[in-house]
C-alpha positions, 0 to 999 in steps of 0.5 A: 354360127349355124350357117358355118356348121352347114357349110362345114357339114356340106364340105365333109359330105362332098369329101366323102363322096369324092373319096368314095369315087376315088376308092371305087376306081381301083378296087372295083370293076366295070362292065361295058358293051353294045346292045344290037339286034339280030342284024347287027344294028344298034339298039338305042334306049335299051334298059340294062339291069345288073343284079349281084348274085352274092348280095342282090345289089342292083345297078341300072343304065340305058344304052346310048344312041349307038347302042353302047352302055357302061356301068362302073363302080361295081363290087367284084363278084357275079352278076345277072345282066338283063337287057330289055327293049320294046319289040325284042325278047328279054335277054338274061346273061347269068353269072357274068364275072366282074373282077378287080380293076378290070373292064368286062366286055359284054355285047348283047344281041336281042332277038325279035319278039315279045318283051315278056319272052326271055332268052337266058344264057349262062355266061362269064366275062371274056378273058380278053379285055377289049375296053382297056389298054392295061395288061395284067393278071387277076389272082382269084380267091380260089388260087389264094386259098387253094395253092400252097402258101410258103411261110418263109418266103417273104424275107421280112415276116418269116412264118407269116402267110403273105398273099403277095407271094402269089404275084409270082404267078404273073408274067413279068414278075422277078424275085430272088435268083433273078435280080434281087439284091438279097437271095433270101429277100423273097417277095419283099424285094420283088420287081414288076416289069423291070421296076425297082425294089419297092417301086410298085404301087400297092393298093388295098381297097383302093387306098395306097399302102405307101410307107415312108420307111419302107415304101410298098413293103406290103407283107409288113402290114397286109391283112390276113389271107382270110380277109382278101378275096382277090387281087390284080397285078397290072404290069403294063400301060396302067390307066391314068388313075394310077401313079406312084409306080416305076413298075406295076400296080398291085391292087388288093380287095377285102372280102365282105358279107353276102347272102350265103354264110361263108367262112374258113378256119385255119391253124399253123402247126409246127413241132420238131417231132414231125420234122426230119433231121438235118441232112448232116446229123448222122455224120456230125453225131458219128464225129461227136461219138468218136471224140467222146470215146477217145477222150474217155468222157464219163460226164463226171470228171470229163464231160461228154459232148451231147449228140445233135438233136432236132432244133426246137420248132413249135408254133400254133397260130390259128384263126378264121373268118365268117361272113353272111347276112344279118338275121335276127329271128322273128325280127329282121332278115338282112337278105339282099340288104345287110351283111357282116364279115369278121 
């Protein structure tokens, strides 16, 4: 009995490890490159350390005999990359950006000197990928929250802010007015790279959101815009880890807590007092007034037709988000260790 429980527990742990590995393939990033000396020769056995600027997480590896290194399964964000090797100055690359489902290429050249000396460079990951074959576009957090977000363009969820609308920033994306079956369908019937309606694969934190009733209609079940940090639209030659697509892949990732408190608040406010009259209101009202005059209406024996007014339009939807380190005064400081996000 006890042996059976241990076997069952072992299978559960193994399944969780496999699940974590599979999920990490889609909603995280990778960094790869070569460590060289000033002559261009490979430096083997160099220590490569990555430290997350946002959470303090540390990842380590060692360069191979050819000087190459690769670190996968990185949470998206910015990292300080430190490379050390005996006989060379320490190289520190600050602010290297890791994006979702993207391989950042970073080659490091070490200068001769004492390892206690360091050369610090402010850098970002190159915009051109050289370590993977896929072609796509990353829509970042700033774009999601700073660009105008139409409320009536999803085709299914009018009045809802759908971050998926930003897929139209990606070359190769088609929607209403091009080859959609319905002109008002919006992002609900978008197509990637010539694919079919609902033919794209959509992933949220690495898990597919395929539905039996409506395929990949993400705007029906998507989390709040406040909960998403960035996403990538892969339009060509995705790697073998992806499937279920006749067009492209949309990979979204949610926010998490970090060492700095961050958040946002919003309200969707509608009221007809702020709306303009429909373009044909004046003409329609003049026709109604003329009809009332000719009929001699007085609202007693002969009722008068009411003039057109603005249609009622009232909405107050509000919310927000907050994340940061968990701190309990005089008891616990979660900096670099424990975080929350709501």
